[in-house]
N, C-alpha and C positions, 0 to 999 in steps of 0.2 A: 462412552465421554462426549463431549461437544466440542467440534472443531474451535481454533485458536489463532484468532486475528488483531494484527497490530496494525493502528492507524497513525500515523506520521499525516498531522497536518500544524503551521504555525496559526491558523486561525481556530480560535475561541470556539465561535462559532459554527465552521465546517466537523471539528472533533466532537462536538455534541449531536449533530445530524448524525455522526457515521455510526456513533458510537448509540444514538438509540434507532436506525436503520439498521444496523447489524445483529443491534441486539433484539430485538423485534421478532429475528429471522430466526434466533435459536443459538447464535453461536458466542463465543465468550470474548468481548472483547477489551483488548488493551490499547489507552493512546498513548501520545508522545507529543511534547511540544516540540521541538522540530527537527530535523536530520540529524543531530549531534546524539541527541537525548533517545529516537527513535533507535538508532544504529546500537546504544547502551544494550538496550530493553532486550535490542533484538538475539544481542551476546550473550544476555542473560538466561533469557528462556527462548528456545525453539520455537515457532508461532508454524501455522496450518497456512495460512497465507498474509503479505504483509501488502496493507496499500500505502504508498506515498505521494506526499505533496510534492511538484517540482520546486517549486519557491520557495525556498526556507531560509532560516538564517543558519550563519555555522556549515551547513550540508546542503547541496540540493537533494532532492529526489535522484535522481541521475548518479549522484555521489554514492547515495546510501546504496541501491541497488547493486550498484558496481563491488560496492564493498563487502554485501551480504552475498552474491556470487562466488567472491571465494574462501568462503566458510563451505565445507562440506554439509552442512547443515541444511541448507540453503541453495546448494546446487539444482532441488527439481522443485523448490517451494515456488506457487505463484504469486507473484510480483508483479502489479499494477501501480501506473503513476496518473495521477491526480492531476488533472494540469487545463488549463485555458489554451493551451498550445495546440495547433491542432494543423500543420504544417509537412510535409513528408521530409524536412530535412531533420526534426525534432524525432520525428517514428521513428527515421532510422537512428538516431543517436542513443533513443530510450531503446529498442532492440541490440543495439550494441551493446550497450551497461546492462544488456540481461536480465529488461522488463518482458513478463509475461504478455504483458497486455498496457491499455494504457486506459480509461477514462474522462472524458473531456466533460470540464464545468462550464456551466452551471449542473450539478448532481443530479439527476433525475433518480431518486429511492429503488423505484423496483426496477430499475437497467442495472442500477447495482445489485440489488438482492440477485437478482434472476445470477447475471455474470458471475457473481460471488460462489453460489449457490451450482452454477454449472462446476468451476474450475474444484469447485471442494469434492464432489462426487467422480472426478474424471481419476 
């Protein structure tokens, strides 16, 4: 069975890019429109990997990550945050929330695919 990925982003174009890129690589991808929608979807269905934007309405990406890490089903799930942030303070906050790592925007589809493949095969 194909691995499942939840991609959370409030930008419709970014959701399309994530869906197209990850689906083309062979994974089953669900998308969510904001942090609250993403958290609700993740609690209804367990995903093998979660990608979340940082700056979204209702809940930030780090809020989503922290909430997921409190759930036993997501204790060891790879969770990546998509962001324009690249400072050490943000990286420390992402680690503290439980992020496995981060992907800086603008997004390089091949880099994302390679990273996701590595995390899902671990």
